[in-house]
Every structure is written in structure tokens, then in C-alpha cells.
N, C-alpha and C positions, 0 to 999 in steps of 0.2 A: 352761541357764537356772535360776537360783537359785530357792530356795523362795518369795521375794517377788516373783518377776518376773510381770508380768501383762500383759493386753492391755486395750485399750477396744473395746467393742461400740457402734458409733454406728448409731442406728436412725432412719430418717426418720419425721417425724410422721405422713406418709401412711399409713403401716403401722397407724396406730391408730385410723383413721376418715376419713370424707370431710369432715366439717365441724370446724371448730375447737372446738365445744363437745364432740363425740365424742372427738377427740384429747386434749383436756384432761382428760376424765374418765378415759379409759383410762391416760393417762401417770401422772396422780395414783394410780390404783390399783396400777400397777407400782412406783412409787416407794415406795408403802405396804408392798407384799408383799416387795420386796427389803429393806426396812429392819425391817419387822415380824419376817419370818423370815429375819433376817440369817445365822445361822448355818447354817441350810437352804441358803440361796442361796450361801453360800461353798463348801458341798460340791457343789452343783448347777453352779457354775460353775468348779469345780476350783481354788478359792483356798485357800491354807493359811489356816486360821482365825488362827493365831498371827501372821500377817504381813499385817495390814490397815490399816497406818499410813497408806498413801498412797490408801486407798479405804475410809474408817472409815464405820461406821453413823452414820445420819442420825436426826433426829427422827421419829417413826413415831406419834404421837398421831393418831387418825382425824380428829378435828376440825381439828387443825393441817393435816393433808395436804389434806383437803377445801377448806379456805380459802386454800391456797397459791397465791400469784400466781407462776405457771410463768415468765412474761415478765420478771419482776423479779429472777430469780436470777442470781448472778454466778458465772462459771466457777471452778471450784476443782480442784486436783488432789488435794486431801486428803478426798474424799467418793465414797461408793459410786456414787452416782447424780447426775451432773452434769447440770444444767438451764441451764446457761450459754449454751447453743446453741440454745435454744427459739425464740427469735426468728429464728434463721437456718434453722429448719426440721428440726432433729433433737434427740435426746437422746443421752446417752452413759452406758452401764453400765460403771463403771469397776472393778467388783468381780471382773471376770473373770480368772482366774488364767492361769498359762502352760500351754500345751497341748503336751504332749511326744509324743503319738501322733495319727494320723488318728482312731482311735476315741474317743479322749479329746475332741479337737476337735468331732467329729460330734455326741456326746452333750451337750457343753456348748452348741454352737449350737441342737441341737434342743430343749434345755431353755429356751433364750432365745426361740426361735421359738414354743414352746407359750405361754410365758407373755404374749408380746405379742399372741397370738390370744385367750388366756383372759381377760385383763383387759377385753376388748371386750364379754364376756357375763356376767362375775361381777358379784354384787351386793357391795356394800361388806361385808356380814357374811360372805359366801362367801370373801373375802379373808383372813379370820381361820383358815380351816379348809384345811389342806394337802390333805385327801382330796378336797375339793370344788375346789380349785385344779387338781389334777392328773387328776381323772376324765376318762377318755377319751383319755389321752395315748397316744403310741406307745412301742413297746419300748425305744427308745434314752433317751427321758425316764424310763420306768420303771426301766431299768438304773442310771440315776443315782440314782433314789429308793433303790433298794436299798443303794446306797453310802451315802445318807444315814442309812439305818437302822444299817448297821454302824458308821457314825461316831457314832451316839448322838443325832443331831439330829431323827430320825423315829421314832415308834414302830411295832412290828409292827403294830398295829391300823390306823394309817393306810396303810402299804404294802399290806396285806391288804385294805383297803377298795377301793384303787386297782386291784389285780391284775385283778378280772374285768372291768374297764372298758378295759383296755389294747387298743389297735387296732393291729394288725400292719401295718408299713408297711415296704416293702423300699426302701432307699436305696443309690445306688452308693457 
């Protein structure tokens, strides 16, 4: 698999809440986080930051995102967060990179699972702060955050603020 090879993570709208209003709000927050913290998410999802032509960063002005009509978006292969399937009941994160080992795949998917759950409880202002986004994550997500620190997309202060909140979880 080449450095620019990736995969798509399709997620049911039902994962974001029971009502359409809850789903819409949570998905907008996820869209915002992925694009606001694009370099961080490249590392979280194991995507080479130099090869994002087919999954580019999108607009992330908070007011723009808050007012985005999710159902009116077209499907695009050139963006990091594809909303073109909203009306059929799913969204697609296109920023996910190739996963060469089970551990890499697990940490990437755990990071996605964490973000999907986190956006349901985070305030809009929390979405600007990686320490708040990742507080309470499991060790697999935290492992990826330490990679974000060594890649220069997170500061030591953010990683150390998250460290005491990590919840140990054993997965097969």
C-alpha cells in the first residue's frame, strides 16, 4: 500500500443520536473537529499529511459549519469529510490512511469511535481544545495522541493534560 493509499470510514447517522437534530449537531461538530484539527486528524487516522489531495481540508469557520445544510452537500472524492450520503443515512470520513498492522487499524478505529462519541457531549468551544476532546479516552487513542506529539501536531501540555484521564480498556 503506497503512502497516499487510504480507506473510507462510513458511519451511520444513528451513531450520532436518536433524533435528526442530535445527529445534525454531532455530525457538524465532527466535521468541524476534523477540519479545524486537520493535521492532528491526519496523524490520528494514520494519513500521511503530505498526501491528502484526495481528502483535502475543508472550510472550518465555526459559523459556516453551524449553518451548513448537511442534506444539500454533494458527494465528493476530493474532501476529508463526505456529506453526500447524509440523506441515505450515513457520513463518510475520507481522511483515513492505509492501515498496515492490526495495532495501527485498532488505534485508528478507536480514535474514530472516540470522536463519534465525544461530539455528542462536547460544546462548540470544547471542539477547539484537543485536551477537552480527548479527556477520558482509552489507551489506544492515547497511544495515537503520543504519536501526534512526536509528529509535532500536539504539544506536550495537551498530551500531559489528557494522560491522567485515560481509561484502561482491554480489547481483543
